[in-house]
N, C-alpha and C positions, 0 to 999 in steps of 0.2 A: 493641845490637838487632841481632835477628837478620834478614836478607837479606827471610826471605819475611814478618813482621811489618813490615819498611818497605814491602816491594813491597802488602802487605795495606793498609797504612795511606793508600796514594797510588791506589789502584782503589777505596778506600771514597770518599776525598775527591774524586776523576774523578766517579764516580758521584751527591753528592751535591749536587756544583755542576751536573752536567746534572738531576736532579729540581728544582732550585732554579729554574735558568732556564727549565724548563720549565714549571712552578707560575707563575713571572714572568711569561713570554711570553703563558701564556694568559691571565691577569688583562690584561694591559696590554693585548693586539691584540684581546679581546674589548671593552675600550673605546675602544680608536682606530676599529677595522674596524666597516662596516656588517653588520649580523646576517649579511645574504645573504652577504658576502665570507666574512665567518666560518666560517658553515656549509660555504662552499665548501672552505674549505682544510680544513675536518674531515672531509669527505667525499672529499677526496685523502688525507687522512691513513691514511681504512682502507684503501684500495685501496695506499695506498706502503706500509706498516709490514708490512702482510700479506706483499707482492712483494721486502721487504727481509729477510726469513726465507727466503728463497731465493737469496740473493746470491753466499755464498759455497760452499754446500754442505760446509764441513769442508773445505775445501780449506784454510785456515792451520791448521786444527788437527793438519793431515798433516805439515805443515812443524814445527809445537813438538815434534810426536812422533818425528820423525824422529830414529834414532841421528847422523847423519850430513846436511847437507844441502848438496850438490852445486852448484853453479852449471845443470846441467842441471835437477836437479828444481825448484830455483827459479824458472828460467824456465819450466818445465812449467806450475808451479800461478801463475805471474803469468798467460802467455796462455793458460790456462783460466779461468782468473779474468775477464778483460779478456771472452772468449769470453761465460761466465755472464752476465756484466755486460749485454754487449747482448744476448743472449737473453732476460733479465729486461728491459731496458729496452722491446726489443721488445713483449714480450707487455704490458706497460702500455701503448704507445701503440696497441698493437691493441685490446686491452680500452676501452679509453676512451672509446670511442661506445659499447659498449654499458653500459660500467656508468654513462655519463651519461644512458644511455635508463633505465637501472634506477633511478635515483635523482630521476630526472626535472627533470634540472638541464641542458641544453644546453653551458652552461659548463664543466661539470666536464670535458670531450671536451679545451678546452686546454689547463686546467692539468694534466690527468694529462700530456699529449703534454710537455708543458714538462717537468715535474717525472720523465719516462723518462730523460731525459740524466743521472739523478743516479747512475744504477747501473753504466752504463760507468766515469762516473768515478770513482767508489767503489771498484771493484774495482782501481783502479790502485793503489792504499794494501795491500790484504791481505799482500802477502809482506810487506811491509815490517815492518807493523805484527805479524803473527806471529815474525820474524827477531828483532823488540825481545821479544818475548814469551817467544819463546824463551831467550833470552840473560839474562829477568830483568830485565829494563829497563823496567819499570811506572813507574816514575816519569818518563821521557820520555813514553811512551804516553800517561799520564795528564796530563801537561801539554799535549800535543797535541791531546786530547781535550775537555780544558777550554779551551783556546782556540778551536778548532772550537763550540764549544755558546756562549761567549759572543760569537764573532763572530757567529755565526749568528744568535742573539738580537739583535744589536745592527743586521744587515744587515735584519729583518722588522720592526722596530719601527721603523726611516727607510724603509721601502717601504712599511708600511701608513699 
């Protein structure tokens, strides 16, 4: 089996696990949480999912496509991502109160301020993931993504 087919299988498996966990998570959390809390998380999801699109601004792709990855390039991309993560997190936190007012839900501000911490933390892994993808180590990336998805779902269910 070619490496491309093996990598495609791992990516497909990872995406399948993610979708199944998201569907299962929505179903179980909708039953476990009061409707107000579930709606609050849905509103927060709208904001954070939009902000997530701005997370790395394509810097990971720059590493993947670079003919050679020097330590300087890796370091520059890493710190650029940390700065972008901090900036996106700060924008989410700053937008928390206006978004809470727009949704007529005061509790949303606190939730968004807590979720703003996700962006600088997730920025820490962009370079490592890009290097793995560049080296066609999609199995490792997929395993990490699947584990993170399952652990995240388990944590959400326990905390609900």
